[in-house]
C-alpha positions as CSV (number, residue, x, y, z in Angstrom):
1,M,-31.7,-61.7,-95.6
2,A,-31.3,-64.9,-97.6
3,E,-30.9,-64.4,-101.5
4,T,-34.1,-66.4,-102.1
5,R,-36.2,-64.4,-99.9
6,S,-35.1,-61.0,-101.4
7,P,-38.2,-59.0,-102.1
8,M,-36.3,-57.0,-104.8
9,V,-37.5,-58.8,-108.0
10,P,-41.1,-59.0,-106.8
11,A,-41.3,-55.4,-106.0
12,L,-39.7,-54.6,-109.5
13,V,-42.1,-56.8,-111.3
14,Y,-45.0,-55.3,-109.4
15,A,-43.9,-51.7,-110.7
16,A,-43.8,-52.9,-114.2
17,L,-47.0,-54.4,-113.9
18,S,-48.6,-50.7,-113.6
19,T,-47.6,-50.7,-117.4
20,A,-49.9,-53.5,-118.2
21,I,-52.6,-52.1,-116.0
22,V,-52.6,-48.9,-117.9
23,S,-52.1,-50.4,-121.2
24,S,-55.4,-52.2,-120.7
25,L,-57.5,-48.9,-120.5
26,G,-56.6,-48.5,-124.0
27,M,-58.7,-50.3,-126.8
28,L,-61.1,-52.1,-124.7
29,L,-62.6,-48.8,-123.5
30,V,-62.7,-46.8,-127.2
31,P,-66.7,-47.6,-127.6
32,S,-67.3,-46.6,-124.0
33,I,-65.3,-43.3,-124.0
34,S,-67.0,-42.5,-127.4
35,Q,-70.6,-43.0,-125.8
36,E,-69.5,-41.5,-122.4
37,M,-68.0,-38.3,-123.9
38,G,-70.0,-38.0,-126.8
39,V,-67.4,-38.1,-129.5
40,P,-67.2,-40.1,-132.7
41,V,-65.1,-43.4,-132.7
42,S,-62.6,-42.1,-134.9
43,T,-62.2,-39.2,-132.5
44,A,-62.2,-41.3,-129.4
45,Q,-59.1,-43.3,-130.9
46,W,-56.8,-40.3,-130.0
47,M,-56.8,-41.6,-126.7
48,L,-54.7,-44.3,-128.1
49,T,-52.8,-42.3,-130.5
50,L,-51.5,-39.6,-127.8
51,N,-50.8,-42.0,-125.2
52,L,-48.5,-43.9,-127.8
53,L,-46.9,-40.8,-128.7
54,A,-46.1,-39.9,-125.1
55,G,-44.7,-43.2,-124.8
56,A,-42.5,-43.1,-127.9
57,I,-41.1,-39.7,-126.6
58,A,-40.7,-40.8,-122.9
59,T,-39.0,-44.3,-123.3
60,P,-35.7,-43.5,-125.0
61,V,-35.3,-40.4,-122.4
62,M,-36.3,-42.6,-119.5
63,G,-33.8,-45.5,-120.7
64,R,-30.9,-43.0,-120.8
65,L,-31.7,-41.4,-117.5
66,S,-31.9,-45.0,-115.9
67,D,-28.1,-45.8,-116.8
68,G,-27.5,-42.7,-114.7
69,P,-27.3,-42.7,-110.7
70,H,-30.7,-41.6,-109.7
71,K,-32.7,-44.7,-110.8
72,K,-35.3,-45.1,-107.8
73,K,-35.8,-41.3,-108.2
74,L,-36.8,-41.5,-111.8
75,L,-39.0,-44.5,-111.1
76,L,-40.9,-42.8,-108.4
77,V,-41.2,-39.5,-110.8
78,S,-42.3,-41.5,-113.7
79,L,-45.1,-43.4,-111.5
80,G,-46.0,-40.1,-109.6
81,I,-46.8,-38.4,-113.3
82,I,-48.9,-41.8,-114.1
83,L,-50.9,-41.6,-111.0
84,A,-51.5,-37.7,-111.9
85,G,-52.5,-38.7,-115.5
86,S,-54.8,-41.6,-114.2
87,I,-56.6,-39.3,-111.6
88,I,-57.1,-36.4,-114.2
89,A,-58.9,-39.0,-116.6
90,A,-60.9,-40.2,-114.0
91,L,-62.0,-36.7,-113.3
92,A,-62.0,-35.5,-116.8
93,P,-65.1,-33.1,-117.4
94,N,-64.6,-33.5,-121.0
95,F,-62.5,-35.1,-123.7
96,T,-59.8,-32.5,-123.9
97,V,-59.1,-32.9,-120.5
98,F,-59.2,-36.5,-120.6
99,L,-56.8,-36.7,-123.5
100,I,-54.3,-34.8,-121.1
101,G,-54.8,-37.5,-118.6
102,R,-54.0,-40.2,-121.2
103,T,-51.1,-38.4,-122.4
104,L,-49.4,-38.1,-119.0
105,Q,-49.9,-42.0,-118.7
106,G,-48.0,-42.6,-121.8
107,L,-44.9,-42.4,-119.4
108,T,-45.8,-46.1,-118.3
109,Y,-44.2,-47.4,-121.6
110,G,-40.6,-46.4,-120.1
111,I,-41.3,-48.1,-116.7
112,V,-40.1,-51.7,-117.9
113,A,-36.6,-50.2,-119.0
114,V,-36.3,-48.4,-115.5
115,T,-37.0,-51.6,-113.6
116,I,-34.5,-53.6,-115.9
117,S,-31.8,-51.3,-115.0
118,L,-32.6,-51.4,-111.4
119,A,-32.3,-55.1,-111.7
120,R,-29.0,-55.1,-113.0
121,R,-27.9,-53.2,-110.4
122,Y,-29.1,-54.7,-107.4
123,V,-30.3,-58.1,-108.1
124,D,-27.6,-60.9,-107.4
125,T,-25.7,-62.1,-110.7
126,P,-26.8,-65.5,-110.9
127,K,-30.6,-64.2,-110.7
128,I,-30.1,-61.4,-113.2
129,Q,-30.8,-63.2,-116.3
130,G,-34.4,-64.5,-114.9
131,A,-35.1,-61.2,-113.4
132,I,-34.8,-59.3,-117.0
133,S,-36.8,-61.9,-118.5
134,S,-39.6,-61.6,-116.0
135,L,-39.8,-58.1,-116.3
136,S,-39.6,-58.2,-119.9
137,V,-42.8,-60.2,-120.1
138,T,-44.5,-58.7,-117.2
139,V,-46.3,-56.3,-119.7
140,A,-47.7,-59.4,-121.7
141,T,-48.5,-61.3,-118.6
142,G,-50.1,-58.4,-116.8
143,I,-52.5,-57.6,-120.3
144,G,-54.0,-61.0,-120.0
145,I,-54.8,-59.9,-116.1
146,G,-55.7,-56.2,-116.9
147,Y,-58.2,-56.5,-119.6
148,P,-60.6,-58.7,-117.8
149,L,-60.3,-56.2,-114.5
150,T,-60.9,-53.4,-116.9
151,G,-63.8,-55.2,-118.5
152,I,-65.3,-56.0,-115.1
153,I,-65.0,-52.4,-113.7
154,A,-66.2,-50.6,-116.6
155,G,-69.0,-53.1,-117.3
156,L,-70.3,-52.7,-113.8
157,T,-69.4,-49.2,-112.7
158,G,-68.3,-47.4,-116.0
159,F,-65.0,-46.3,-117.5
160,R,-64.3,-43.9,-114.9
161,W,-63.8,-46.4,-112.0
162,A,-61.3,-48.4,-114.4
163,F,-59.1,-45.1,-114.4
164,W,-59.4,-45.0,-110.4
165,F,-58.3,-48.7,-109.9
166,A,-55.4,-47.9,-112.0
167,A,-54.6,-44.9,-110.0
168,L,-54.9,-47.2,-106.9
169,F,-52.5,-49.7,-108.4
170,V,-49.9,-47.3,-109.4
171,L,-50.1,-45.6,-106.0
172,S,-49.6,-49.1,-104.3
173,A,-46.5,-49.5,-106.9
174,I,-45.1,-46.3,-105.7
175,V,-45.5,-47.5,-102.0
176,V,-43.7,-50.9,-102.8
177,V,-40.8,-49.1,-104.6
178,I,-40.1,-46.7,-101.6
179,R,-40.0,-49.4,-99.2
180,V,-38.1,-52.1,-101.1
181,I,-35.7,-50.2,-103.4
182,P,-32.3,-49.2,-102.1
183,N,-32.4,-45.5,-101.1
184,G,-29.5,-43.2,-102.5
185,P,-27.8,-42.8,-105.9
186,D,-26.2,-45.8,-107.3
187,E,-22.6,-45.3,-106.7
188,H,-21.8,-47.5,-109.4
189,A,-23.2,-45.7,-112.2
190,A,-21.6,-42.8,-114.3
191,S,-22.7,-39.5,-114.2
192,I,-22.5,-38.4,-118.0
193,P,-24.2,-35.4,-119.7
194,F,-27.3,-35.9,-120.9
195,D,-27.9,-35.6,-124.8
196,S,-30.6,-32.8,-125.0
197,A,-30.0,-32.6,-128.6
198,G,-30.4,-36.1,-129.3
199,A,-33.3,-36.5,-127.1
200,T,-35.1,-33.7,-128.6
201,L,-34.5,-34.8,-132.1
202,L,-35.7,-38.3,-131.4
203,A,-38.8,-37.1,-129.7
204,F,-39.9,-35.2,-132.3
205,G,-38.6,-37.8,-135.0
206,L,-40.4,-40.6,-133.2
207,G,-43.7,-38.5,-132.3
208,T,-44.2,-37.3,-136.3
209,L,-43.6,-40.8,-137.3
210,L,-46.0,-42.4,-135.0
211,L,-48.7,-39.6,-135.9
212,G,-48.3,-40.4,-139.5
213,I,-48.6,-44.2,-139.1
214,S,-51.6,-43.7,-136.7
215,E,-53.6,-41.2,-138.6
216,G,-52.3,-42.5,-142.2
217,P,-55.6,-44.7,-142.6
218,R,-57.9,-41.9,-141.5
219,W,-56.1,-39.1,-143.3
220,G,-55.4,-41.2,-146.4
221,W,-51.8,-42.6,-147.2
222,G,-51.7,-40.5,-150.4
223,S,-52.5,-37.3,-148.6
224,P,-50.4,-34.2,-148.6
225,W,-50.8,-34.4,-144.5
226,T,-49.7,-37.8,-144.3
227,I,-46.8,-37.6,-147.0
228,G,-45.6,-34.1,-145.2
229,I,-45.4,-35.7,-141.9
230,L,-43.8,-38.9,-142.7
231,A,-41.3,-36.7,-144.7
232,V,-40.4,-34.5,-141.8
233,A,-40.2,-37.8,-139.5
234,V,-37.4,-39.1,-141.9
235,L,-35.6,-35.9,-142.0
236,L,-35.9,-35.6,-138.1
237,L,-34.8,-39.1,-137.7
238,S,-31.5,-38.5,-140.3
239,L,-30.5,-35.7,-138.3
240,W,-30.9,-37.5,-135.0
241,T,-29.0,-40.4,-136.5
242,R,-25.9,-38.1,-137.5
243,A,-26.1,-36.2,-134.1
244,E,-25.8,-39.6,-132.2
245,L,-22.8,-40.8,-134.1
246,R,-21.1,-37.6,-133.5
247,S,-21.9,-37.5,-129.9
248,G,-19.5,-38.3,-127.1
249,H,-22.3,-39.3,-125.0
250,P,-25.1,-40.2,-127.1
251,L,-28.8,-40.8,-125.9
252,I,-28.7,-44.1,-127.6
253,N,-25.4,-45.4,-128.5
254,L,-26.1,-46.6,-132.3
255,R,-22.5,-48.4,-132.7
256,V,-23.8,-50.8,-130.0
257,L,-27.4,-51.4,-131.5
258,G,-24.9,-52.6,-134.5
259,N,-24.2,-55.8,-132.6
260,G,-25.3,-58.8,-134.1
261,E,-27.6,-59.9,-131.2
262,V,-29.0,-56.4,-130.4
263,L,-29.8,-56.0,-134.0
264,L,-31.6,-59.1,-134.2
265,A,-33.8,-58.5,-131.0
266,N,-34.6,-55.0,-132.3
267,L,-35.7,-56.1,-135.8
268,T,-37.8,-58.7,-134.3
269,A,-39.2,-56.4,-131.9
270,V,-40.8,-54.4,-134.9
271,G,-42.0,-57.4,-136.8
272,L,-43.6,-59.3,-133.8
273,G,-44.9,-56.1,-132.2
274,A,-47.0,-55.4,-135.3
275,A,-48.1,-59.0,-135.5
276,L,-49.3,-59.0,-132.0
277,Y,-51.2,-56.0,-132.1
278,I,-53.1,-56.9,-135.3
279,G,-54.1,-60.3,-133.3
280,L,-55.1,-58.8,-130.1
281,S,-56.8,-55.8,-131.6
282,L,-59.0,-58.0,-133.9
283,A,-59.5,-60.7,-131.1
284,S,-61.1,-57.7,-129.1
285,L,-63.3,-56.3,-132.2
286,V,-64.7,-59.9,-132.9
287,A,-65.4,-60.6,-129.1
288,Q,-67.8,-57.4,-129.1
289,A,-69.1,-57.3,-132.6
290,P,-72.6,-58.3,-132.9
291,A,-73.7,-61.7,-134.4
292,S,-75.4,-60.1,-137.2
293,T,-71.7,-59.4,-138.6
294,G,-71.3,-63.1,-139.2
295,Y,-68.0,-63.4,-137.1
296,G,-68.8,-61.3,-134.0
297,L,-69.6,-63.0,-130.7
298,S,-71.6,-60.4,-129.0
299,L,-69.7,-60.5,-125.6
300,P,-70.4,-57.2,-123.7
301,V,-67.2,-55.1,-122.3
302,F,-67.8,-57.0,-119.2
303,W,-67.0,-60.5,-120.5
304,A,-64.7,-59.0,-123.6
305,G,-61.8,-58.4,-121.6
306,F,-61.5,-62.3,-120.6
307,V,-60.6,-62.9,-124.1
308,M,-57.1,-61.4,-123.3
309,F,-56.6,-64.0,-120.2
310,P,-55.0,-66.8,-122.0
311,L,-52.5,-64.5,-123.4
312,S,-51.4,-63.8,-119.8
313,V,-51.5,-67.7,-118.9
314,G,-49.4,-68.5,-121.8
315,S,-46.9,-65.7,-121.7
316,L,-46.3,-66.6,-118.0
317,A,-45.9,-70.3,-118.5
318,A,-43.6,-69.6,-121.4
319,N,-41.4,-67.4,-119.1
320,R,-41.4,-70.0,-116.4
321,L,-40.1,-72.4,-118.8
322,V,-37.3,-70.4,-120.5
323,R,-36.2,-69.8,-116.9
324,R,-35.9,-73.3,-116.5
325,L,-34.6,-74.3,-119.6
326,G,-32.5,-71.3,-120.7
327,H,-29.2,-72.8,-119.8
328,K,-29.9,-75.7,-122.4
329,F,-30.8,-73.3,-125.4
330,S,-29.3,-70.4,-126.5
331,L,-31.3,-67.0,-126.1
332,A,-31.0,-66.7,-130.1
333,T,-32.8,-69.8,-130.4
334,L,-35.7,-68.7,-128.3
335,L,-36.4,-66.0,-130.8
336,P,-37.4,-68.2,-133.7
337,I,-39.1,-70.4,-131.3
338,G,-41.5,-67.4,-130.0
339,A,-41.8,-66.4,-133.7
340,A,-43.0,-69.7,-134.7
341,L,-45.5,-70.0,-131.9
342,M,-46.8,-66.6,-133.0
343,A,-47.2,-67.6,-136.4
344,L,-49.1,-70.8,-135.3
345,A,-51.4,-68.5,-133.2
346,G,-51.8,-66.2,-136.1
347,T,-52.4,-68.9,-138.6
348,L,-55.1,-70.6,-136.2
349,L,-56.9,-67.0,-135.6
350,W,-56.9,-66.6,-139.6
351,L,-58.4,-69.8,-140.4
352,V,-60.8,-70.4,-137.5
353,H,-62.1,-67.5,-135.4
354,G,-66.0,-67.7,-135.5
355,R,-66.3,-69.4,-131.8
356,L,-65.0,-68.4,-128.6
357,W,-62.9,-71.3,-127.8
358,E,-61.2,-70.5,-131.0
359,I,-60.2,-67.0,-129.9
360,L,-59.3,-68.2,-126.7
361,L,-56.9,-71.0,-128.2
362,G,-55.2,-68.4,-130.4
363,M,-54.5,-65.9,-127.4
364,L,-53.0,-68.7,-125.4
365,V,-50.4,-69.7,-128.3
366,F,-49.9,-66.1,-128.6
367,G,-48.9,-65.9,-125.1
368,L,-46.6,-68.5,-125.4
369,G,-44.9,-67.3,-128.2
370,M,-44.6,-63.7,-127.0
371,G,-43.5,-65.2,-123.5
372,A,-40.6,-66.9,-125.4
373,A,-39.6,-64.3,-127.5
374,Y,-40.2,-61.3,-125.1
375,A,-37.9,-63.1,-122.8
376,A,-35.1,-63.5,-125.1
377,M,-34.8,-60.1,-126.6
378,P,-33.9,-57.9,-123.2
379,A,-31.4,-60.9,-122.3
380,L,-29.9,-60.8,-125.7
381,I,-29.2,-57.3,-125.3
382,A,-28.1,-57.5,-121.5
383,R,-25.2,-59.9,-122.3
384,S,-24.1,-57.7,-125.8
385,V,-23.8,-54.4,-123.9
386,A,-22.1,-52.6,-121.3
387,T,-23.9,-52.1,-117.9
388,E,-24.0,-48.4,-118.7
389,E,-25.7,-49.0,-122.0
390,L,-28.2,-51.1,-120.8
391,G,-31.0,-48.7,-120.1
392,S,-30.9,-47.0,-123.3
393,S,-30.3,-50.2,-125.1
394,V,-33.3,-51.9,-123.5
395,S,-35.6,-48.9,-123.7
396,F,-34.9,-48.7,-127.6
397,N,-36.1,-52.2,-128.0
398,Q,-39.2,-51.0,-125.8
399,V,-39.5,-48.0,-128.7
400,L,-39.3,-50.5,-131.4
401,R,-42.2,-52.6,-129.9
402,T,-44.1,-49.6,-129.8
403,I,-43.4,-48.6,-133.4
404,G,-44.2,-52.2,-134.4
405,S,-47.6,-51.9,-132.5
406,S,-48.3,-48.7,-134.5
407,F,-47.5,-50.5,-137.8
408,G,-50.0,-53.0,-136.8
409,T,-52.4,-50.5,-135.9
410,A,-52.1,-48.9,-139.2
411,I,-52.5,-52.0,-141.0
412,S,-55.4,-53.3,-139.3
413,G,-57.2,-49.8,-139.6
414,A,-56.5,-49.3,-143.1
415,V,-57.7,-52.7,-143.9
416,I,-60.7,-52.7,-141.7
417,A,-61.6,-49.0,-143.2
418,A,-61.6,-50.3,-146.5
419,N,-63.6,-53.3,-145.4
420,T,-66.4,-51.5,-143.4
421,S,-70.4,-52.3,-144.1
422,A,-73.2,-49.9,-144.2
423,D,-73.7,-50.6,-140.5
424,H,-70.1,-49.1,-139.8
425,H,-68.9,-52.6,-138.8
426,A,-66.0,-54.6,-140.3
427,T,-66.9,-57.1,-143.1
428,A,-66.2,-60.7,-142.7
429,A,-63.9,-60.5,-145.4
430,G,-62.1,-57.8,-143.8
431,I,-61.6,-59.4,-140.6
432,D,-60.2,-62.6,-142.4
433,L,-57.7,-60.5,-144.4
434,T,-56.3,-58.6,-141.5
435,F,-56.0,-61.7,-139.8
436,E,-54.0,-63.1,-142.6
437,I,-51.7,-60.3,-142.9
438,G,-50.8,-60.8,-138.9
439,A,-50.2,-64.4,-139.7
440,V,-48.0,-64.1,-142.8
441,L,-46.0,-61.3,-141.0
442,C,-45.3,-63.6,-138.0
443,L,-44.0,-66.2,-140.8
444,V,-41.7,-63.6,-142.5
445,V,-40.2,-62.9,-139.3
446,F,-39.8,-66.4,-138.1
447,L,-38.1,-67.1,-141.7
448,A,-35.7,-64.4,-141.5
449,L,-34.8,-65.7,-138.0
450,I,-34.2,-69.4,-139.5
451,V,-32.3,-67.8,-142.2
452,N,-30.0,-65.6,-140.1
453,G,-29.5,-68.5,-137.7
454,V,-28.3,-70.6,-140.6
455,A,-26.1,-67.9,-142.0
456,T,-24.6,-67.5,-138.6
457,R,-23.7,-71.0,-138.4
458,F,-22.2,-71.1,-141.9
459,R,-20.1,-68.1,-141.2
460,S,-19.0,-69.8,-137.8
461,A,-18.2,-73.0,-139.6
462,T,-16.1,-71.0,-142.0
């Protein structure tokens, strides 16, 4: 079969889209879950927290396993667990069972790292960088499609059918992977011992860290629970760092992560992940808030999902542009360009967000910036690490994006909680302040990237 007709990359992109489809079942449906299952909104938020915790634990493990010989089997098993979680959530008779399903769905965060590892192995060399960039922005592009679909399905038939749709999509992805991805183990992959101790320490360390970040606004940042959990997280992650540096076969090679380009991609992932989540969560909140708040657009859930559609358009357009012009610009240059666009989007949303077109424009520019930055991150990592370290290195970048999103959740949650009116809606001042924080965060990341670029050129010149 001719190289240009190979179904490999489309098949991997389709499998990675399951992450976006499952992710779209999150914040948009919290009000519906709260109402349908008779729990407070603060309790319904656990559907996001537990899903995020499971993803943080599963992603680095899946990344390391994807460096081994059984890449296809790992992808199929993971998709199978996500499928089971989707079915459990759709059939859940109560909120506890529903949370079990959402926890199983958390494995979706590790899917992109596995597909990137498969692309590195099976895609022809001239097309690898383009394939990796496409897979990296698949989630961003797919969210813009997944949110409208979720809104339509949930608005017309209820939230359970949205989970059934996710189950059917994941099932179709399993069929595509079975048919297209080559069978058998990867004979070029090294069989190395799995770092069980490192996986355990990292899982519990990240789990406690994200739990403290997610629940800090509700418990209080100065409460013994929050301080205690964050202290335990620091201790566990310190022990993990020490263990990884001493291990002959670490879960994540921290020495590789010290590479300049890899470090640049990882630090950017945290900052932009936080800023992006602030923008997305507030856009969804503004879209569904009543007009009586002074800022709300009063959109029903059916239409609220479409607010994210320009995000998909922007990220897809940026990714295609990056693939066309990638040979003219260095990948390190794309990061500040993406950060600049995201800073512009954050500033637009901060200054003007009272009308629908203003929110849509902000989401479009966010998508353009995200598409450029997220396409550059894994490509920078891929050209800087050995093949046998790719899966774990890229998965760690995904984990840092998740941690950044958790920081964004904590920041927006804390500000909104401190600026809530008597009718339990966020005040206009709270919305403005949270948008401002997101914009400033993007600007800080952009300026840090510019300073790093200038310093790098200065060192090269001397």
